[in-house]
C-alpha positions in Angstrom: -27.9 -72.3 60.9 -27.7 -71.1 57.3 -24.4 -69.9 56.0 -24.3 -66.4 54.4 -21.8 -65.8 51.6 -21.2 -62.2 50.6 -20.5 -61.6 46.9 -19.7 -58.4 45.2 -20.4 -58.0 41.5 -18.6 -55.3 39.6 -19.8 -55.6 36.1 -19.0 -52.5 34.1 -20.8 -51.8 30.9 -18.3 -50.4 28.4 -19.9 -48.5 25.5 -17.3 -47.4 22.9 -17.8 -43.9 21.5 -19.5 -43.8 18.1 -17.9 -40.4 17.2 -14.8 -39.2 18.9 -14.6 -35.6 19.9 -11.7 -33.3 19.0 -10.7 -29.6 19.4 -12.4 -29.3 22.8 -12.2 -25.9 24.6 -10.2 -24.0 21.9 -10.9 -20.3 22.3 -10.4 -17.8 19.5 -10.5 -14.0 19.9 -12.3 -11.9 17.4 -12.7 -8.1 17.2 -16.4 -8.5 18.3 -15.6 -10.9 21.2 -14.6 -14.6 21.3 -15.8 -18.1 20.7 -14.8 -21.4 22.3 -15.3 -24.7 20.6 -16.8 -26.9 23.3 -17.1 -30.1 21.3 -16.8 -31.2 17.7 -17.7 -34.5 15.9 -18.7 -35.7 12.5 -21.4 -33.4 11.3 -21.7 -31.1 14.3 -19.8 -28.5 16.3 -20.8 -26.8 19.6 -19.5 -23.3 20.4 -19.8 -20.8 23.3 -19.9 -17.4 21.7 -19.4 -14.1 23.6 -20.2 -10.8 21.9 -19.1 -7.5 23.5 -21.7 -4.9 24.2 -22.4 -2.7 21.1 -20.6 -5.1 18.7 -21.8 -7.4 16.0 -20.6 -10.2 13.7 -20.5 -9.7 9.9 -23.6 -10.2 7.8 -22.7 -13.6 6.5 -23.8 -16.9 4.9 -22.6 -20.5 5.0 -22.9 -22.9 2.1 -22.3 -26.1 4.2 -23.9 -25.6 7.6 -26.9 -24.5 9.5 -26.8 -23.1 13.0 -28.9 -23.1 16.2 -28.4 -20.2 18.7 -29.5 -20.4 22.3 -29.0 -17.2 24.4 -27.5 -17.9 27.8 -27.2 -14.3 29.0 -27.6 -10.8 27.5 -29.7 -9.7 24.6 -29.2 -10.8 20.9 -30.4 -9.0 17.9 -30.6 -11.5 15.1 -31.0 -10.9 11.4 -31.9 -14.0 9.5 -32.9 -13.6 5.9 -35.5 -10.9 5.9 -36.4 -11.2 9.6 -35.0 -9.4 12.6 -35.7 -10.6 16.2 -34.5 -9.8 19.7 -33.7 -12.8 21.9 -33.2 -12.9 25.7 -32.2 -15.6 28.2 -33.3 -19.1 27.2 -34.6 -18.1 23.8 -33.3 -19.5 20.6 -33.4 -19.3 16.8 -32.4 -21.4 13.8 -30.3 -20.2 10.9 -30.7 -22.4 7.8 -27.7 -23.0 5.5 -27.3 -20.5 2.6 -29.2 -17.8 4.5 -27.7 -14.4 5.2 -27.6 -13.7 8.9 -26.0 -11.5 11.5 -25.7 -11.6 15.3 -25.5 -8.4 17.4 -25.3 -7.4 21.0 -27.4 -4.2 21.4 -27.1 -4.4 25.2 -24.7 -3.2 27.9 -23.6 -6.6 29.2 -21.8 -9.3 27.2 -24.0 -11.5 25.1 -23.3 -15.2 25.7 -24.9 -17.9 23.6 -24.4 -21.5 22.6 -24.2 -22.3 18.9 -24.8 -25.7 17.5 -23.6 -26.1 13.9 -24.8 -29.0 11.7 -23.5 -29.8 8.3 -21.0 -31.8 6.1 -18.3 -29.2 6.4 -17.8 -26.9 9.5 -14.6 -25.1 8.7 -14.2 -21.4 9.6 -13.5 -20.7 5.9 -17.1 -21.5 5.0 -18.1 -17.8 5.5 -19.3 -15.5 2.8 -19.2 -12.0 4.3 -21.5 -9.4 2.8 -20.9 -6.6 5.4 -18.3 -6.4 8.1 -17.6 -3.7 10.7 -13.9 -4.9 10.9 -13.0 -4.7 7.1 -12.9 -8.5 6.7 -15.0 -8.7 3.5 -13.3 -9.7 0.2 -13.6 -7.3 -2.6 
């Protein structure tokens, strides 16, 4: 009779992170709604943005980052350079760096979108405001 020996192998593959994340799930309120930083690493930041119905962000530009916006729910009116588009669920757009842009919620329910920023510097002070409904432009 052959003997049977049971073995258990518990090899675990450990992959160290290349880029460590920081500032996860930090929510900031704004007059137009709020944003939550979901993840941030070298060269990128991911935000969840919620815009109240009838509100809009400033017409603005960033020197150091581009942005991708993906609509999760609601309707987004996007001005990017000379173009204006309406986006709905699961639609997206790209905002190149150094391009004037604005995000607006023309609908009756909150607009929720995911923003992916890419660039060498992603600080909130990299905003040049041209027009703002909440008097946040510098004269």
